[in-house]
C-alpha positions as CSV (number, residue, x, y, z in Angstrom):
1,M,85.2,97.2,138.0
2,W,85.6,99.4,134.7
3,E,89.3,99.2,134.8
4,K,89.5,95.0,134.8
5,A,86.4,95.4,131.7
6,L,89.1,97.7,130.0
7,G,92.0,95.4,130.2
8,E,89.8,92.7,128.9
9,I,88.1,95.3,126.1
10,E,91.2,96.2,124.8
11,L,92.7,92.8,124.2
12,Q,89.1,92.7,122.0
13,V,89.8,96.2,119.8
14,S,92.7,98.0,118.0
15,R,95.4,99.4,120.4
16,P,94.5,102.6,118.3
17,N,91.1,102.6,118.6
18,F,91.1,101.5,122.3
19,A,93.4,104.9,123.0
20,T,91.1,106.8,121.1
21,W,87.4,105.9,122.3
22,L,87.7,103.7,125.4
23,K,91.1,104.7,127.2
24,N,90.0,108.1,128.9
25,S,86.4,106.8,129.8
26,K,84.9,105.9,133.0
27,I,82.1,104.6,135.3
28,V,80.0,107.3,136.7
29,N,77.2,105.4,138.0
30,K,75.7,101.8,138.8
31,D,72.2,101.2,139.8
32,D,69.3,98.6,139.2
33,G,71.7,96.7,136.9
34,T,72.1,99.8,134.4
35,V,75.5,101.2,134.4
36,V,76.5,104.7,133.0
37,I,79.6,105.4,131.4
38,S,80.5,108.9,131.0
39,L,82.7,109.4,127.7
40,P,85.1,113.2,127.0
41,N,82.5,114.9,124.5
42,N,79.7,113.6,121.9
43,F,81.2,112.8,119.6
44,A,82.9,109.8,121.4
45,K,80.0,108.9,123.4
46,V,78.1,108.3,119.7
47,W,81.0,106.7,118.4
48,V,81.5,104.2,121.6
49,E,77.5,103.0,122.1
50,D,77.3,102.6,118.2
51,K,80.5,100.8,117.9
52,Y,81.3,99.2,120.8
53,N,78.0,98.4,122.6
54,K,78.0,94.6,122.4
55,I,81.7,94.7,123.4
56,I,81.4,96.6,126.2
57,L,77.8,94.8,127.5
58,G,79.1,91.2,127.0
59,T,82.6,92.2,129.3
60,L,80.7,94.1,132.3
61,R,78.5,90.9,132.2
62,N,81.3,88.6,132.5
63,I,82.2,90.5,135.7
64,D,79.0,90.7,137.2
65,S,75.9,88.8,135.9
66,G,73.6,91.1,137.5
67,I,74.3,93.8,134.6
68,R,71.4,94.2,132.1
69,K,72.0,97.5,130.6
70,I,74.7,100.6,129.3
71,E,73.9,103.6,129.5
72,Y,76.6,106.3,128.0
73,D,77.2,109.6,129.2
74,V,79.8,112.9,128.4
75,Y,81.4,114.4,130.8
76,A,80.0,117.5,132.7
77,N,81.6,120.4,131.6
78,Q,84.1,118.8,129.8
79,A,82.9,119.9,125.2
80,S,81.0,123.4,124.3
81,P,77.5,123.4,123.4
82,V,78.8,124.4,120.0
83,L,80.8,120.8,119.5
84,I,77.9,118.9,120.6
85,K,75.8,120.1,118.6
86,K,77.9,119.6,115.6
87,A,79.0,116.5,116.2
88,S,75.4,114.8,116.9
89,T,73.8,116.2,113.7
90,E,72.5,113.8,111.4
91,K,74.7,114.4,108.3
92,D,78.0,113.8,111.0
93,R,76.1,110.4,112.1
94,Q,75.4,109.6,108.6
95,L,79.1,110.4,107.8
96,V,81.0,108.4,110.3
97,F,78.7,106.5,112.2
98,S,76.5,104.0,109.8
99,E,76.4,101.0,111.7
100,L,74.8,98.5,110.0
101,K,72.7,96.2,112.0
102,I,74.4,92.6,112.2
103,D,72.0,89.7,111.0
104,P,71.1,87.6,113.2
105,E,70.3,84.5,111.6
106,T,73.7,84.3,110.1
107,N,75.5,86.7,112.4
108,L,77.3,88.5,109.1
109,N,77.7,92.1,108.7
110,P,76.4,93.7,106.2
111,G,78.7,96.4,106.1
112,Y,82.1,94.0,104.9
113,N,81.2,93.5,101.1
114,L,83.4,93.0,98.5
115,D,82.4,96.7,96.8
116,S,84.4,97.8,99.7
117,F,87.2,95.4,100.1
118,I,90.9,96.8,97.9
119,V,93.3,94.0,96.7
120,G,96.1,94.7,96.5
121,S,99.5,92.7,96.4
122,S,99.3,91.5,100.1
123,N,95.8,90.0,100.0
124,E,95.0,89.0,95.8
125,L,96.0,86.1,96.6
126,A,93.2,85.0,99.3
127,H,91.2,87.1,97.1
128,A,91.4,84.6,94.3
129,A,91.0,81.8,96.4
130,M,87.9,83.2,97.5
131,M,86.6,84.6,94.5
132,A,87.3,80.4,93.5
133,V,85.3,79.0,96.4
134,L,82.0,81.7,95.5
135,K,82.1,79.9,91.9
136,N,81.9,76.9,93.1
137,I,80.5,76.3,96.3
138,G,82.0,73.1,98.4
139,K,84.0,71.8,95.4
140,K,86.9,73.9,95.3
141,Y,89.2,74.6,97.8
142,N,87.8,73.5,100.8
143,P,88.9,74.3,103.8
144,L,89.6,77.5,102.8
145,F,92.0,78.8,104.9
146,I,93.2,82.6,105.7
147,Y,95.7,83.4,107.8
148,G,97.4,86.7,108.6
149,G,98.5,89.3,111.4
150,V,96.1,91.5,113.6
151,G,94.0,94.0,111.3
152,V,95.0,93.1,107.7
153,G,91.3,92.4,106.4
154,K,90.7,88.7,107.6
155,T,87.4,88.9,108.8
156,H,86.5,91.7,105.7
157,L,87.4,89.6,103.3
158,I,85.3,85.9,105.1
159,Q,82.6,88.3,106.0
160,A,81.8,89.9,102.3
161,L,82.2,85.7,101.1
162,G,79.2,85.1,103.6
163,N,77.2,88.5,102.3
164,E,78.2,87.3,98.8
165,I,76.9,84.1,98.6
166,I,73.3,85.7,100.8
167,K,72.9,87.8,97.9
168,L,74.0,85.3,94.6
169,Y,72.1,82.5,96.4
170,Q,70.0,84.1,98.6
171,D,68.0,81.2,101.0
172,K,68.9,78.4,98.2
173,I,72.6,78.6,100.5
174,R,72.4,78.6,104.7
175,V,75.4,80.6,106.0
176,R,77.0,81.4,109.1
177,Y,79.5,83.3,110.6
178,V,81.0,82.5,114.3
179,P,84.5,83.6,116.5
180,S,85.9,80.6,117.7
181,E,84.8,82.8,120.5
182,R,81.7,82.2,120.6
183,F,81.7,79.0,119.3
184,T,83.6,78.2,122.4
185,N,81.2,79.3,124.7
186,E,78.1,77.3,123.0
187,V,79.8,74.6,122.9
188,I,80.6,75.0,127.2
189,S,76.5,76.6,127.9
190,A,75.5,73.0,125.9
191,M,77.7,71.3,128.0
192,R,76.3,72.7,131.5
193,N,72.8,72.6,129.6
194,K,73.3,68.6,129.0
195,R,71.8,70.0,125.2
196,M,74.6,69.3,122.6
197,E,72.4,68.4,120.3
198,T,71.3,72.3,119.9
199,I,75.0,72.4,118.6
200,K,75.0,69.5,115.9
201,E,71.3,70.7,114.8
202,K,72.5,74.5,114.2
203,Y,75.9,73.9,113.1
204,R,75.7,70.6,110.8
205,L,72.6,71.4,109.0
206,I,74.2,74.9,107.3
207,D,75.4,75.3,103.9
208,V,79.0,77.6,104.5
209,L,80.7,77.3,107.8
210,I,82.7,80.4,108.7
211,I,84.6,80.5,111.2
212,D,86.8,83.1,112.9
213,D,90.1,83.3,114.8
214,V,90.0,79.3,114.4
215,Q,93.4,79.4,116.5
216,F,91.8,80.0,119.9
217,I,90.0,76.7,119.7
218,G,93.7,75.5,120.8
219,G,94.0,73.5,124.2
220,K,90.7,73.7,124.4
221,A,89.7,69.5,124.3
222,R,85.8,69.7,124.5
223,T,85.4,72.7,121.6
224,E,88.2,70.6,119.4
225,E,86.1,67.6,119.6
226,E,83.1,69.3,118.9
227,F,84.2,71.1,116.1
228,F,86.1,67.7,115.0
229,H,82.9,66.1,114.2
230,T,81.3,69.3,113.0
231,F,84.1,69.7,110.8
232,N,83.8,65.9,109.5
233,A,80.3,66.2,108.7
234,L,80.2,69.5,106.8
235,Y,83.4,68.4,104.4
236,E,81.6,64.6,104.1
237,A,79.0,66.5,102.8
238,D,80.5,68.9,100.5
239,K,79.7,71.5,102.2
240,Q,82.1,74.5,102.5
241,I,84.0,75.6,105.6
242,V,86.0,78.8,105.7
243,L,88.4,79.3,108.3
244,S,90.9,82.7,109.5
245,S,93.7,82.7,111.8
246,D,96.4,84.9,112.8
247,R,98.8,82.0,112.0
248,S,99.5,79.0,109.8
249,P,97.6,75.5,110.8
250,R,101.6,74.2,111.6
251,F,102.0,77.5,114.0
252,I,99.1,77.1,116.2
253,P,100.0,76.2,119.5
254,I,98.5,73.0,121.1
255,L,95.8,72.0,118.3
256,E,95.2,68.8,117.9
257,E,96.9,66.6,115.1
258,R,94.1,65.4,113.5
259,L,92.4,68.8,113.3
260,R,96.3,70.5,111.3
261,S,95.6,67.8,109.1
262,R,91.7,68.9,108.4
263,F,93.1,72.9,108.1
264,E,96.2,71.9,105.8
265,G,94.1,69.4,103.7
266,G,92.2,72.4,102.0
267,M,93.8,75.4,100.4
268,I,96.0,78.1,102.9
269,V,96.5,81.3,101.7
270,D,97.8,83.9,103.8
271,I,97.2,87.9,103.8
272,T,100.5,89.8,104.7
273,Y,100.6,93.4,106.1
274,P,99.7,96.2,103.3
275,D,102.2,97.5,101.4
276,Y,102.4,101.5,100.9
277,E,100.2,101.8,97.9
278,L,97.4,99.6,99.5
279,K,97.5,101.7,102.2
280,V,97.1,104.9,100.2
281,A,94.4,103.2,98.5
282,V,92.2,102.1,101.6
283,L,93.3,105.9,103.1
284,K,91.3,107.2,100.0
285,S,88.3,105.0,100.0
286,K,87.5,105.7,103.2
287,L,87.3,109.4,102.8
288,T,85.4,109.5,100.0
289,Q,82.7,106.8,102.2
290,R,82.9,110.2,104.3
291,G,82.7,112.6,102.3
292,A,86.0,113.8,104.8
293,N,89.6,114.9,102.6
294,L,93.1,115.0,103.3
295,S,96.1,116.1,101.6
296,E,97.9,114.3,99.3
297,E,101.0,115.0,101.5
298,V,98.9,114.0,104.8
299,V,97.9,111.0,103.3
300,S,101.4,109.7,102.5
301,C,102.6,110.7,105.9
302,I,99.8,108.6,107.6
303,A,100.6,106.0,105.4
304,N,104.4,105.6,105.6
305,K,104.1,106.0,109.5
306,V,101.5,103.4,109.9
307,R,103.3,100.1,109.5
308,K,101.0,97.4,110.8
309,G,97.3,95.8,109.8
310,L,94.4,98.5,108.3
311,R,92.5,98.1,111.2
312,E,95.6,100.3,113.0
313,L,95.3,102.5,109.6
314,E,91.7,103.6,109.9
315,G,92.3,104.2,114.0
316,I,94.5,106.6,113.1
317,L,92.5,107.9,110.2
318,N,89.5,108.1,112.8
319,R,91.9,110.4,115.1
320,I,92.8,112.4,112.4
321,L,89.3,113.5,111.4
322,F,88.1,113.6,115.0
323,Y,90.7,116.0,115.7
324,Q,89.8,117.5,111.8
325,Q,85.6,117.8,112.7
326,T,85.8,118.7,116.8
327,K,88.0,121.1,116.7
328,N,88.1,123.0,113.5
329,L,92.1,122.5,113.1
330,E,93.6,122.2,109.2
331,V,95.5,118.6,109.6
332,T,98.8,119.4,108.2
333,I,101.8,116.8,108.3
334,R,103.2,117.8,111.2
335,L,99.2,117.8,113.2
336,A,99.4,113.7,111.7
337,E,102.8,112.9,113.3
338,Q,102.2,114.4,115.9
339,I,99.1,112.7,116.4
340,I,100.3,109.1,114.7
341,S,103.1,109.3,117.6
342,E,100.3,109.4,120.3
343,V,99.1,106.2,119.3
344,I,102.0,104.5,117.4
345,K,104.1,103.8,120.7
346,E,107.7,102.6,120.8
347,P,108.3,98.7,122.0
348,A,108.2,99.3,126.1
349,K,112.0,99.3,127.4
350,N,110.6,97.0,130.4
351,I,110.1,93.8,128.7
352,H,112.5,91.2,129.9
353,P,114.1,89.3,127.4
354,D,112.5,85.5,128.2
355,Q,109.5,87.2,127.2
356,V,110.9,88.4,123.6
357,I,112.6,84.0,123.7
358,K,109.4,82.8,124.3
359,A,107.1,84.9,122.1
360,V,109.5,83.5,119.5
361,A,109.2,80.1,120.7
362,D,105.6,80.4,120.5
363,Y,105.2,81.5,117.4
364,F,107.0,78.3,116.3
365,E,105.6,75.7,118.6
366,I,109.3,75.1,120.1
367,S,110.2,75.5,123.6
368,P,112.6,78.3,124.8
369,A,115.3,75.8,125.4
370,D,115.0,74.4,121.9
371,I,116.5,77.6,120.9
372,A,119.0,77.9,123.7
373,S,120.3,74.3,122.2
374,R,123.3,73.6,120.3
375,S,121.2,72.2,117.4
376,R,122.0,73.4,113.9
377,K,118.2,72.4,112.0
378,Q,117.2,75.0,109.9
379,Q,114.1,75.9,111.4
380,L,115.7,76.2,114.7
381,V,118.5,78.3,113.2
382,E,115.8,80.5,111.7
383,C,114.3,80.6,115.3
384,R,117.4,81.8,116.8
385,Q,118.2,84.0,114.6
386,I,114.9,86.4,114.2
387,A,115.3,86.0,118.5
388,A,118.5,87.5,118.3
389,Y,117.4,90.7,115.4
390,L,114.5,91.3,118.2
391,L,116.6,90.9,120.9
392,R,118.7,93.6,119.5
393,E,116.4,95.9,118.2
394,L,113.5,96.0,120.7
395,L,115.9,95.7,123.8
396,S,119.1,97.4,122.2
397,L,121.1,94.5,124.2
398,S,124.6,94.2,123.6
399,Y,126.0,91.4,121.5
400,P,127.9,89.2,123.8
401,F,124.6,89.6,126.2
402,I,122.7,88.3,123.5
403,G,125.0,84.9,122.9
404,E,124.6,84.4,126.4
405,K,121.1,84.1,126.4
406,L,120.9,82.0,123.3
407,G,122.8,79.5,124.5
408,K,126.4,80.5,125.1
409,R,127.3,81.5,121.9
410,D,129.5,83.4,120.4
411,H,129.1,87.4,119.6
412,T,130.0,87.6,115.8
413,T,127.6,85.1,115.9
414,V,124.6,87.0,116.8
415,I,126.3,89.9,115.0
416,Y,125.7,87.8,111.6
417,A,122.1,86.7,111.8
418,C,120.8,90.8,113.5
419,E,122.4,91.6,110.4
420,K,120.6,88.8,108.3
421,I,117.1,89.2,109.3
422,G,117.4,92.9,108.5
423,Q,118.8,92.8,105.1
424,E,116.2,90.3,104.3
425,L,113.5,92.0,105.9
426,N,113.3,94.2,103.2
427,N,113.4,92.0,100.6
428,N,111.1,89.2,102.5
429,Q,107.6,89.5,102.9
430,A,106.9,86.1,104.3
431,L,109.6,86.8,107.0
432,H,108.5,90.6,107.5
433,Q,105.4,89.3,108.6
434,K,106.5,86.3,110.9
435,I,108.6,89.3,113.0
436,L,105.5,91.6,113.1
437,T,102.7,88.4,114.3
438,I,105.7,88.1,116.8
439,K,106.0,91.4,118.1
440,D,102.2,91.4,118.3
441,L,102.4,88.1,120.8
442,L,104.5,90.2,122.4
443,E,102.7,93.1,122.5
444,R,99.7,91.0,124.1
445,T,101.3,89.5,127.1
446,Q,102.3,93.0,128.4
């Protein structure tokens, strides 16, 4: 049961955090609706209990509806009393584990605020659009659609917007934040209980609706139907709608055209993966918040090594601080590189070439056959070149083999495509974003 649960939990948290906190966990007892999960040390126990209890309980309940409670324990004889005492002091809990409660009325986490959101070149346009919405709710940039890869700060930004609206307008403006998965589950539950009116009342009487990861409603016909009518009701009443997604509306697979049209009718802005300067600024901010310290060289090393989003960056920092605080080690560049290499693995070599091609096709909402076709349409040419580049970079396949997979093309065409994409990546942020997002899609299928 725990192996199945971990497989589902891994999809809901960042890979570095999963590897750091959950990979070595296990169920040691299950009795009368209570499950006991054991972790390697008290430091991990406190972290998982504070941060992931809700996800774990929900996942286990989906597997076994009889589970009502989760308790956490530490492996017997695995952690020294000194470390347990140190990790569980009130000071450490305040520095590392101060988890603010989710507001049951709005679903917002008060921990997401504008003060802790650091603006850089990768997110400044999205931040500016959010500030414009804040000053003119429902009248400007409606809907506001923010998209970007995994862990770039979308959830932080849209929840910060909700919290700032409450702070400025208090009870005058009603705000509700909801992940699309929860919205879907509520629709399903209402359908089963024949209480669809409750959904209408809940979501159409608010002033600001914030939907996270809206791409997941694609292909769920009844959810799309209800969301479409909710969207229209709010929009026509000049209520503000804020949406986040991992890709632009036109690249969300199997999304109804009428919803796509609604999404594209407002302001669409992207958050790209952070540059070096933003990553350094975020790391220093996190260190200040936690009362921790790392040398400039180590901070620079982390910023250079972590290629993806801020969530992965924070996961790496958590792991490094774990070593520093529980093992009383000085974090050198060599140690930092070793810790990073344990989390950031090289792409798996057992990926099948067809999986790479399908990931590219899914991102651009076309079929693998389109990529292998003889069409010279500009979009298909770009898809083909990206597929060639990824097949070469991830799998080190020969140019003739790649040419064969992409519609029996000459190897010189493949060489040109790989070199072209490789050169453009240095200066084309939009292309860089596409490549990283496709890699994320590919990783999720492994």
